[in-house]
N, C-alpha and C positions, 0 to 999 in steps of 0.2 A: 142851908143846912149843910154842915160839914159831913164829909164821908168817912168811912172807917180806915182809909188808907192815906198815906202821906208820902211826899217826896220832900226830903229835907236837903237843903244846900248848905255846905260848910266848905270854907276855903282853908287850905293848910299852907304853911310857908315853905315846906320842902317835903321830898318824898319819904323821909323817915317818919315825920309826923303823920303825914296822910295815911301811910300803911298802918302805923299804930292805931290811929282812929278807925280805919276801915275794918281791920282784922279784929279789933277789940269789939266793935259794934256787932258784927257777925257772929264772932264767938260767943258773945253773950245774948244772942238771939234778939238784939234790939233792931236789928235790921236784916232783912233777907238778902239784900244785895247792895253793895257800894261800888259806884264807879268812880275811878280816879281819872280825872281829865287834866293832863299836864299842859304846859304852855300858856297858861293864863296870865295876863298882866291886869292887875287891879289899880285903879287910879282913885284916890279918895283924900279926904282932908282929915288930919289927925292932929289934935291939939294945936290947931291953927296953921298947920303946915300942909302943903300939898305933898302927897306921897304917891309913888309908883313902885309897886312890887311885883315880882314874878310869884305865883302861887299855883297850887293845885286845887281844882274844884272837886269836891266829893259830891256825888249825887246819890243819896241814900234813900232806899225804898223800905218803908216800915208801916207799922199800924198806928193810927192815931193815938190809941191807948197807951202806946209805948213812948210817945214824945217826951213826956216829963223825965223818964229815966234816960233816954237818949240824950236830951239836953245836959242832964247832970253829968253823964259820961263825958261828953264833949267838953264841958266847962272844966272838968277835973283833969283832962288830959291834953288840953290845947294850951299852947304857951302864950297865946295873945291875952291882953287884958280884957278885951271885947271881941270874942271870935264872932265871925259871920255864922248865924244860926237861923235859917229861914225855912219855915214849914209851909208847904203848898198842898192843898187838898187835892186828891185825886179823885175826880168826878166820874170818870169812866175809865175802863181798861179791859183788857183780855180776861175773860172769865177765868181761864186756866192759870194765867200769870198771877192774878190776884188771889186764887185759891192757894197756889204755891207760896205766895208771900205771907199768907196767913199761917200755913202750915209751919214755914221755916222760922216764924217769929213767936211760936208757941214754946213754952218750956217743957 
């Protein structure tokens, strides 16, 4: 059974895009907090070719109910044809932190 909170992982190709996504999500209350983790190297296959790219990982904390809007925002503001967009269920957490997360993602 899925919980009411999520961690969403999104990679961004550079600091400018990462900041645009992070600030946009928090400003719209689609996320309570977004961590930018620089220095990531992703290795993957795209259109039959092996690729390696430097990226920034965004760790986004939100409510499950907001995931559809969050996903739409990322797709509309991310330059990749297929951006990484992975939602992980939060099963447990600090009661105070989760209460804050709820409060900050309410309109």
